[in-house]
C-alpha positions as CSV (number, residue, x, y, z in Angstrom):
1,M,151.1,166.8,118.0
2,A,154.4,165.6,116.3
3,V,155.6,168.2,113.9
4,V,157.1,166.1,111.1
5,S,157.2,168.5,108.0
6,T,157.7,172.2,106.9
7,S,154.3,172.4,105.9
8,L,152.0,174.4,108.1
9,A,149.1,172.6,107.1
10,S,150.3,169.3,108.3
11,Q,152.0,170.9,111.4
12,L,148.8,171.9,112.8
13,S,146.4,169.4,111.2
14,A,146.1,167.5,114.7
15,I,145.0,170.8,116.3
16,R,141.7,171.2,117.9
17,L,141.6,174.5,119.4
18,S,138.7,175.9,121.6
19,T,137.5,179.1,121.4
20,S,136.6,179.0,125.1
21,K,138.7,181.6,127.0
22,S,138.6,178.8,129.9
23,D,140.4,176.5,127.8
24,I,142.9,178.4,126.2
25,S,145.7,177.5,128.1
26,Q,145.3,173.9,127.9
27,T,144.5,173.6,124.3
28,L,147.1,176.1,122.9
29,F,150.1,175.0,125.5
30,Q,149.0,171.3,125.1
31,N,148.8,171.1,121.4
32,V,151.8,173.1,120.6
33,H,153.9,171.6,123.0
34,S,154.5,175.4,124.3
35,Q,154.4,176.6,127.6
36,I,156.5,178.2,130.2
37,R,154.7,179.4,133.5
38,L,157.2,181.3,135.3
39,A,155.4,182.8,138.5
40,S,156.2,186.6,139.1
41,S,156.9,188.5,142.1
42,R,157.7,192.0,143.1
43,K,161.2,192.9,143.5
44,G,162.8,193.0,147.0
45,P,164.4,190.0,148.5
46,R,165.6,187.9,145.6
47,G,162.9,186.1,144.1
48,V,162.1,183.5,141.7
49,V,160.5,185.6,139.2
50,T,160.4,186.1,135.0
51,M,159.4,189.7,133.1
52,A,156.0,190.3,131.9
53,G,155.4,190.9,128.3
54,S,157.5,193.8,127.7
55,G,158.6,193.1,123.9
56,K,162.0,192.3,125.0
57,F,164.1,189.4,123.6
58,F,163.6,186.4,126.1
59,V,166.0,183.5,126.9
60,G,165.1,180.5,129.4
61,G,167.5,178.2,130.5
62,N,166.0,174.9,131.8
63,W,168.5,172.8,133.6
64,K,165.9,170.3,134.2
65,C,167.6,167.6,136.8
66,N,171.1,168.1,135.8
67,G,173.7,168.9,138.5
68,T,175.4,168.5,141.5
69,K,176.4,171.3,144.5
70,E,179.9,171.4,142.6
71,S,178.6,171.5,138.9
72,I,176.0,174.2,139.7
73,T,178.8,176.0,141.7
74,K,180.7,176.3,138.5
75,L,177.9,176.8,136.1
76,V,177.0,179.8,138.1
77,S,180.6,181.0,138.2
78,D,180.4,180.8,134.4
79,L,177.1,182.6,134.2
80,N,178.4,185.6,136.5
81,N,181.4,186.3,134.4
82,V,179.7,186.1,131.0
83,K,178.7,189.8,129.4
84,L,175.0,189.4,128.6
85,E,173.5,192.2,126.2
86,D,171.2,194.5,128.6
87,D,168.0,194.3,126.1
88,V,167.1,190.6,126.9
89,D,165.1,189.0,129.9
90,V,167.4,186.3,131.2
91,V,165.7,183.3,133.3
92,V,167.2,179.9,134.4
93,A,165.4,177.1,136.1
94,P,167.6,175.1,138.6
95,P,166.5,171.8,139.8
96,F,164.2,172.3,142.9
97,L,167.1,171.3,145.2
98,Y,169.5,173.7,144.0
99,I,167.4,177.0,143.9
100,D,168.3,178.4,147.2
101,Q,172.3,177.7,146.3
102,V,171.6,179.4,142.8
103,R,169.5,182.3,144.1
104,S,172.1,183.0,146.9
105,S,175.3,183.0,144.6
106,L,173.7,184.2,140.9
107,A,174.2,187.6,139.7
108,P,170.9,189.7,139.6
109,R,171.2,190.1,136.1
110,I,169.8,186.7,135.7
111,E,166.4,185.8,137.3
112,I,165.6,182.3,138.8
113,S,162.5,180.2,137.9
114,A,161.2,177.0,139.6
115,Q,160.4,174.3,137.3
116,N,156.5,173.1,137.2
117,S,154.0,171.4,135.1
118,W,150.3,171.3,135.2
119,V,147.9,168.6,133.2
120,S,144.6,170.4,134.4
121,K,142.6,173.0,132.6
122,D,144.2,176.6,133.6
123,A,141.9,179.6,132.6
124,V,144.2,182.9,131.9
125,P,143.4,185.7,133.7
126,S,145.9,187.8,132.1
127,W,148.4,187.4,129.4
128,D,151.0,189.9,130.9
129,G,153.1,187.1,132.4
130,I,152.9,184.5,129.8
131,V,155.5,183.5,127.7
132,I,154.9,180.6,125.0
133,A,157.6,178.3,124.0
134,Y,157.4,176.1,120.9
135,E,159.2,172.9,120.9
136,P,158.8,170.5,118.0
137,V,159.1,167.2,119.5
138,W,161.5,165.7,117.1
139,A,164.0,168.2,118.3
140,I,164.0,168.2,121.8
141,G,166.9,166.3,123.1
142,T,168.0,164.8,119.5
143,G,170.5,167.7,118.1
144,K,168.3,168.1,115.5
145,V,166.8,171.8,114.8
146,A,164.3,173.3,113.2
147,T,165.4,175.3,110.1
148,P,164.8,179.1,110.7
149,D,162.1,179.1,108.3
150,Q,160.0,176.3,109.9
151,A,160.1,177.7,113.4
152,Q,159.0,181.0,111.9
153,E,156.2,179.4,110.1
154,V,155.1,177.9,113.5
155,H,155.5,180.9,115.4
156,A,153.6,183.1,113.0
157,A,150.9,180.4,113.1
158,V,150.5,180.7,116.8
159,R,150.4,184.5,116.9
160,D,147.8,184.4,114.4
161,W,145.6,181.9,116.8
162,L,146.3,184.4,119.4
163,K,145.0,187.3,117.3
164,K,142.0,185.5,116.3
165,N,140.9,183.6,119.4
166,V,142.3,185.8,122.1
167,S,143.3,189.8,121.0
168,P,145.3,191.3,118.7
169,E,146.9,193.2,121.4
170,V,147.8,189.8,123.4
171,A,149.3,188.3,119.8
172,S,151.2,191.4,119.4
173,K,153.1,191.6,122.9
174,T,153.2,187.8,123.6
175,R,156.6,186.5,123.3
176,I,156.8,183.5,121.4
177,I,160.4,181.6,121.8
178,Y,161.9,178.5,120.2
179,G,163.1,175.6,122.1
180,G,164.5,172.1,120.7
181,S,168.5,172.0,120.2
182,V,169.1,175.2,120.3
183,N,173.1,176.1,120.6
184,G,175.5,178.5,120.1
185,G,175.8,177.7,116.5
186,N,172.2,177.8,115.5
187,C,170.7,180.9,117.8
188,A,171.8,183.6,115.5
189,E,170.0,182.5,112.2
190,L,166.7,181.6,114.2
191,A,166.7,184.9,116.0
192,K,166.7,186.9,112.8
193,K,163.1,185.9,112.2
194,E,160.2,188.2,112.9
195,D,158.3,186.0,115.4
196,I,161.1,184.4,117.0
197,D,161.4,186.2,120.4
198,G,164.0,184.5,122.0
199,F,164.7,180.7,123.2
200,L,163.9,178.1,125.6
201,V,167.4,176.4,126.0
202,G,168.1,172.6,127.3
203,G,171.3,171.3,127.1
204,A,173.4,174.4,126.2
205,S,172.2,176.1,129.3
206,L,174.4,174.1,131.3
207,K,177.4,175.6,129.8
208,G,177.6,179.1,130.8
209,P,179.9,180.9,127.6
210,E,177.7,178.9,125.4
211,F,174.4,180.1,127.0
212,G,175.6,183.8,126.7
213,T,176.1,183.2,123.1
214,I,172.6,182.5,122.6
215,V,171.4,185.3,124.8
216,N,173.7,187.6,122.8
217,S,172.1,186.4,119.5
218,V,169.3,189.3,120.3
219,T,172.4,191.3,118.2
220,A,171.4,189.4,115.1
221,K,167.4,190.3,115.8
222,K,168.7,194.0,115.8
223,V,170.7,193.5,112.5
224,A,167.7,191.8,110.7
225,A,165.2,194.6,111.9
């Protein structure tokens, strides 16, 4: 689905969503270009985890295939030195080769995730560990970002879909985060919108101080509330 206008009708006109619960993951996540699937684990030895639907702001940093041992070492050091607001779930996803390096050196305040993708149908037995990311295809890696109103319109539509096709409870507690050229300059205005529960960050997640600014944009959410 290519999102090319501010009109909700035009943004969602290509969606064909099945009401079969076994198809919910595929239809919703593929058609809205919106999926983070991060495995959860129990606390103990440092693991690869994310938080469940707690209602807290959520910021994920996807490092994709970027980095060397040296650049990852610097990035982790920068992140360890950034003061982050307490009431935000923060997760970073390093390239697979660097997961052990990051896990052994990143402060426990930030959780770690593996990157993964899935192309088949994946029934959702529980929504407690699901975070949905909306990314306009034209905003990914282009430097173009949706306006706060555009993002809010689609986030509200996704939440309404969850309400009608899953349950009001799931719609209320599932965090829907925005991705697509998020940076330190635009995150605060986006964060103010009611249905934007956080961010999925690409390029800016490779800059420790700027990623910290995005995490801390939760303060704009608090002011707006």
